[in-house]
C-alpha positions in Angstrom: 119.0 77.1 115.2 120.9 80.3 114.3 121.1 81.2 110.6 123.1 83.8 108.7 121.3 86.1 106.3 122.6 84.0 103.3 121.4 80.8 104.9 118.0 82.3 105.5 117.8 83.5 101.9 118.8 80.0 100.7 115.9 78.5 102.8 113.5 81.2 101.6 114.3 80.5 97.9 113.7 76.8 98.5 110.4 77.6 100.2 109.4 79.7 97.2 110.1 76.8 94.9 112.9 78.8 93.3 115.7 76.7 94.8 116.5 73.1 95.7 114.2 71.3 98.2 114.8 68.1 100.2 111.2 67.0 99.5 109.4 66.2 96.2 108.8 69.4 94.1 105.2 70.1 93.1 104.8 69.0 89.5 101.4 70.4 88.5 99.5 73.7 88.6 97.3 72.4 91.3 100.2 71.2 93.5 102.1 74.5 93.1 99.1 76.6 94.1 98.2 74.3 97.0 101.9 74.6 98.1 101.5 78.3 98.4 97.9 78.4 99.6 97.5 81.6 97.5 99.6 83.2 94.8 99.4 86.8 93.8 97.5 87.0 90.4 96.1 90.6 90.1 97.8 90.6 86.7 96.8 87.4 84.9 99.9 87.2 82.7 102.1 87.6 85.8 100.2 84.9 87.6 100.6 82.5 84.8 104.3 83.1 84.5 104.7 82.7 88.3 103.4 79.2 87.7 105.6 78.7 84.6 108.7 79.8 86.5 108.1 76.9 89.0 107.1 74.3 86.4 110.1 74.1 84.1 108.5 71.6 81.7 105.3 73.6 81.2 104.3 75.9 78.4 101.8 78.7 78.5 99.2 76.4 76.9 99.9 73.8 79.6 99.2 76.3 82.4 96.1 77.7 80.6 94.7 74.2 80.1 95.2 73.4 83.8 93.3 76.5 84.8 90.5 75.5 82.4 90.5 72.1 84.2 89.9 74.2 87.4 93.2 73.1 89.1 93.1 76.5 90.6 90.9 79.6 90.3 91.2 83.4 90.8 89.3 85.4 93.4 89.9 88.0 96.1 90.8 85.8 99.1 92.8 88.4 101.1 93.9 92.1 101.2 91.4 93.0 98.5 93.7 91.5 95.9 93.2 88.8 93.3 95.1 85.6 94.0 95.2 82.1 92.5 93.9 79.6 95.1 93.1 75.9 95.1 89.5 75.6 94.0 88.2 73.7 97.0 89.9 76.1 99.4 88.4 79.3 97.9 85.3 79.4 100.0 86.9 79.0 103.4 89.6 81.4 102.5 87.0 84.0 101.6 85.2 83.4 104.9 88.4 83.6 106.9 90.4 86.4 105.3 88.5 87.7 102.2 85.6 89.1 104.2 88.0 91.3 106.2 88.0 93.7 103.3 84.2 94.1 103.5 83.9 96.7 106.3 85.7 99.3 104.2 83.4 98.6 101.3 80.6 100.8 102.7 82.9 103.8 102.5 84.0 102.9 99.0 80.3 102.5 97.9 79.4 105.9 99.3 82.2 107.4 97.3 80.8 105.7 94.2 77.2 106.6 94.7 76.2 103.1 95.6 74.5 101.7 98.7 74.4 98.2 100.3 71.1 97.5 98.6 72.6 98.1 95.2 75.5 95.8 95.9 73.3 93.0 97.2 71.0 93.3 94.2 74.1 93.1 91.9 75.0 89.9 93.6 71.6 88.4 92.9 71.6 89.6 89.3 75.1 88.1 88.6 74.2 84.9 90.5 71.2 84.3 88.1 73.0 85.4 84.9 76.0 83.1 85.5 74.0 80.0 86.3 75.2 77.1 84.1 78.0 79.0 82.4 80.4 82.0 82.4 80.3 85.5 81.0 82.9 88.0 80.0 83.4 91.0 82.2 81.8 93.2 79.5 78.7 90.9 79.5 78.5 91.0 83.3 78.5 94.7 83.2 75.9 94.8 80.5 73.7 92.5 82.6 74.0 94.8 85.6 73.2 97.9 83.5 70.1 96.1 82.0 68.9 95.5 85.5 69.2 99.2 86.3 72.4 99.0 88.3 74.9 101.5 87.0 78.4 100.4 86.3 80.1 103.6 85.1 83.4 104.6 86.5 84.7 102.2 89.1 81.2 101.0 90.1 81.4 97.9 87.9 84.7 96.8 89.3 83.5 97.3 92.8 80.3 95.2 92.2 82.2 92.4 90.5 84.7 92.3 93.5 81.8 92.4 96.0 80.1 89.4 94.4 83.3 87.4 94.5 84.2 88.3 98.1 80.6 87.4 99.1 81.4 83.9 97.7 78.9 84.0 94.8 81.2 84.4 91.8 84.9 83.8 91.0 87.2 84.8 88.1 87.3 82.1 85.5 90.1 81.9 82.8 90.1 84.5 80.1 88.4 83.9 76.8 91.0 85.4 74.5 92.0 88.6 76.2 88.7 89.0 78.0 88.3 88.3 81.7 85.4 86.0 82.6 83.3 85.3 85.7 81.6 82.1 86.8 79.7 80.9 89.9 82.0 79.7 92.7 79.6 76.9 93.5 79.9 75.6 90.0 83.7 76.0 89.7 84.4 74.6 93.2 81.5 72.2 93.9 83.2 70.3 96.7 84.6 72.9 99.0 86.6 72.1 102.2 84.9 73.3 105.4 87.5 73.5 108.1 86.7 75.0 111.5 88.2 78.4 112.1 91.3 77.3 114.1 91.9 74.5 111.6 91.7 77.0 108.8 94.2 79.3 110.5 96.6 76.4 111.0 96.3 75.3 107.4 96.9 78.7 106.0 99.8 79.3 108.5 101.5 76.0 107.5 101.1 76.8 103.8 102.5 80.3 104.2 105.5 79.2 106.2 106.4 76.3 103.9 106.1 78.5 100.8 107.7 81.7 102.2 109.8 80.8 105.3 111.7 81.8 107.2 109.0 84.3 108.3 107.5 85.9 111.4 103.9 86.1 112.5 104.0 89.8 111.6 104.8 88.8 108.0 101.9 86.3 108.0 99.5 88.9 109.3 100.6 91.3 106.5 100.3 88.6 103.8 96.8 87.5 104.9 95.3 90.7 106.3 94.7 88.9 109.6 95.2 90.5 113.0 98.5 89.7 114.6 96.6 87.9 117.3 95.1 85.5 114.7 98.4 85.2 112.9 100.0 84.0 116.1 97.0 81.7 116.8 97.5 80.1 113.4 101.2 79.6 114.0 100.5 78.0 117.4 97.8 75.8 115.8 100.1 74.6 113.1 102.1 72.8 115.8 105.4 71.1 115.3 105.3 71.1 111.5 107.0 74.5 111.9 110.5 74.9 113.2 112.0 78.0 114.9 115.2 79.6 113.6 117.0 82.8 114.5 118.0 85.2 111.8 120.0 88.3 112.8 118.7 88.0 116.3 115.0 87.7 115.2 113.0 84.5 115.7 111.3 83.2 112.6 109.6 80.0 111.6 110.4 77.7 108.7 109.0 74.4 107.3 110.7 71.8 109.5 111.4 69.6 106.5 113.8 72.2 105.2 116.1 71.7 108.2 116.8 68.0 107.4 119.7 69.2 105.3 122.0 72.2 105.4 120.8 75.2 103.4 122.1 75.0 99.8 123.1 78.5 98.5 121.2 79.6 95.4 123.5 80.1 92.4 121.3 80.7 89.4 119.6 83.5 87.5 115.8 83.7 87.4 113.5 86.1 85.6 110.3 86.6 87.6 107.1 88.6 87.0 106.6 91.8 89.0 103.6 90.4 90.9 105.3 87.3 92.3 105.3 85.9 95.8 109.1 86.3 95.7 108.6 90.0 96.7 104.8 90.4 97.3 104.7 87.7 99.9 106.6 89.9 102.4 106.6 93.2 104.1 110.3 93.1 104.9 112.1 92.3 101.6 115.6 93.2 102.7 116.9 89.6 102.3 116.1 89.8 98.6 116.1 93.5 97.7 118.8 96.2 98.3 116.9 99.3 99.6 118.8 101.3 97.0 117.0 99.4 94.3 113.5 99.8 95.8 112.4 102.7 93.6 113.5 100.8 90.5 111.3 97.9 91.4 108.3 99.9 92.8 108.5 103.2 91.0 106.6 105.9 92.9 105.7 103.3 95.6 102.4 102.9 93.8 102.0 99.2 94.3 103.1 98.3 90.7 106.1 96.0 90.9 108.4 95.7 87.9 109.5 92.2 86.7 112.8 91.3 88.3 116.0 89.5 87.4 117.2 87.5 90.4 120.7 86.2 90.8 121.6 84.1 93.8 118.3 85.0 95.4 118.9 88.8 95.2 117.3 91.3 92.8 120.0 92.5 90.3 117.9 93.9 87.4 114.5 94.5 85.8 113.1 93.4 82.5 110.2 94.5 80.2 108.7 92.4 77.5 106.7 93.2 74.4 104.9 90.1 73.0 104.3 90.2 69.2 102.9 87.7 66.8 106.3 86.4 65.7 108.6 87.1 68.7 108.9 88.4 72.3 111.2 91.4 72.7 112.8 91.9 76.2 114.6 94.9 77.4 117.0 94.3 80.4 118.0 97.0 82.8 120.8 95.9 85.2 120.7 97.2 88.8 123.9 95.4 89.8 126.5 93.3 88.1 124.9 90.4 86.3 126.0 87.7 83.9 124.6 88.4 80.4 124.8 84.8 79.2 123.0 83.4 82.2 120.4 86.2 82.1 119.7 85.5 78.4 119.5 81.8 79.2 116.8 82.5 81.8 115.0 84.7 79.4 115.1 82.0 76.8 113.1 79.8 79.2 110.5 82.5 79.3 110.4 82.7 75.5 110.2 78.9 75.3 107.2 79.1 77.8 105.5 81.4 75.4 106.5 79.4 72.3 108.1 82.5 70.6 111.6 83.4 69.5 113.5 85.8 71.8 115.0 89.2 71.1 117.0 90.8 73.9 118.2 94.4 74.2 120.3 95.8 77.1 120.3 99.2 78.8 123.6 100.6 79.9 125.2 98.4 82.5 125.9 99.6 86.1 
């Protein structure tokens, strides 16, 4: 099937749960995270709003409660970056893709003045300290220091990351504003154990259904897998994936999406900077005008600005300041956008937080 760029964008927005779908829409935190397989959550507030943006009846409290119920958890399953993943999938994902970041760890440890023995001892110390409960990041670092393992500079972060990638710990929900850690075995006591090819197929199916149309190269970039393994995963996923051609390039999409004609997206969304909408791809040209790239990723430093999306395309950025009595949002247009519809979308975000909204606008384009 040949698709125009606009038709491909419509399908992609549906895959991302930001547009209409011909199949039942996930209705819980667990269902949304399982739909994606993994959702970028390096910044916890962004990760929580990524869920809220796809669960229109949910509040911040609803999402936080679901995470406390362990409907999903945070860890480093791929690319050395924190994601939300289904709890029972965390272990096999770490073993399939998370461990691919370990070979570079030796170089990083050397730069930090650590060696492999230090890292392995830190894993043992944290494993013992976290048994039966969870500790804040500060308490974890205190525990390591008390055991004679220095955590100054970036050492502490590296050791906490290492323990999680090794499958011993995971990131539990915050207590107040403090990050916490727990034992993965305690937070995900009944893990799935797929064989390697089955795991590749499962991850491929989830990536395509939540991001498609996409290529194997995009899948490899998202997971950190080799292109060979990415193609192996696509092949193993079988006929659940359907081939389409977009501007002469063959891509794959969830076959269920092709049961009906693509429905153009005609709404305005306000999304966090660290959202799968942009971070799930290497090639973002369907959604982002190259002229706006620097406004979204200033300095190309990996820090993405929150986006205003109209009809599936980035048209502006927004910044929020959350106070005790209201949330203040500053809007910077990058293209023509509808103020009324934008403020309506921002009102949903304020409703999610349970705070009144105050909007200010920068000069329009």
